[in-house]
C-alpha positions in Angstrom: 76.6 80.5 112.6 77.8 79.9 116.2 77.0 82.6 118.7 79.8 83.2 121.2 79.8 86.3 123.4 83.5 86.0 124.0 84.2 86.1 120.2 84.3 89.6 118.8 85.0 90.5 115.2 86.7 93.8 114.7 86.5 95.4 111.3 89.4 97.7 110.8 91.7 99.0 108.1 94.6 96.6 107.7 96.5 98.0 104.8 96.9 101.1 102.7 97.8 101.7 99.1 99.8 104.8 98.2 97.7 106.9 95.8 98.7 106.8 92.1 99.2 110.6 92.0 102.6 110.1 93.5 103.6 108.5 90.2 104.7 105.3 91.9 103.7 101.7 91.3 101.4 100.0 93.8 102.9 100.1 97.3 100.9 98.4 100.0 101.6 99.3 103.6 100.6 97.2 106.6 101.1 97.8 110.3 103.8 95.7 112.0 104.9 95.0 115.6 104.1 98.0 117.8 103.4 100.4 114.9 100.0 101.5 113.8 98.8 101.8 110.2 98.7 105.6 110.4 102.3 105.7 111.6 103.5 103.2 109.0 101.9 105.3 106.2 103.5 108.5 107.6 107.0 106.8 107.6 106.6 105.5 104.1 105.4 108.8 102.7 108.2 110.6 104.5 111.1 108.3 103.4 109.9 107.1 99.9 111.6 109.3 97.3 111.6 106.9 94.4 109.3 104.2 93.0 111.4 101.4 94.4 112.5 100.7 98.0 115.8 102.4 98.9 117.8 99.1 99.4 116.8 97.9 95.9 117.6 101.3 94.4 121.0 101.4 96.1 121.8 97.9 94.8 120.8 98.9 91.3 123.1 102.0 91.5 126.0 99.8 92.8 125.5 97.2 90.1 125.6 99.9 87.4 128.7 101.4 88.9 130.4 97.9 88.9 129.2 97.3 85.3 130.6 100.6 84.1 134.0 100.1 85.9 134.3 96.6 84.3 133.6 98.1 80.9 136.2 100.8 81.4 138.8 98.4 82.6 138.1 96.0 79.6 138.6 98.9 77.2 141.9 100.0 78.9 143.3 96.4 78.8 142.4 95.9 75.1 145.5 96.0 72.8 145.1 97.8 69.6 
């Protein structure tokens, strides 16, 4: 091992897993640009209402609405 006084190794927490008691799948949170891990965890806990991220949840809701509209329009256009 090379000894270098200018080289320091810092051991720190670099990610966090939301506890399973929140009934969610595994969600890992890591700090980003100018945000600490503690702040990132606080934001996620505050804004996470469902087991999937909000953009994916909204896309799923929209896709189901479009699917249901298509089904209704197909039924209306069917000649008996």
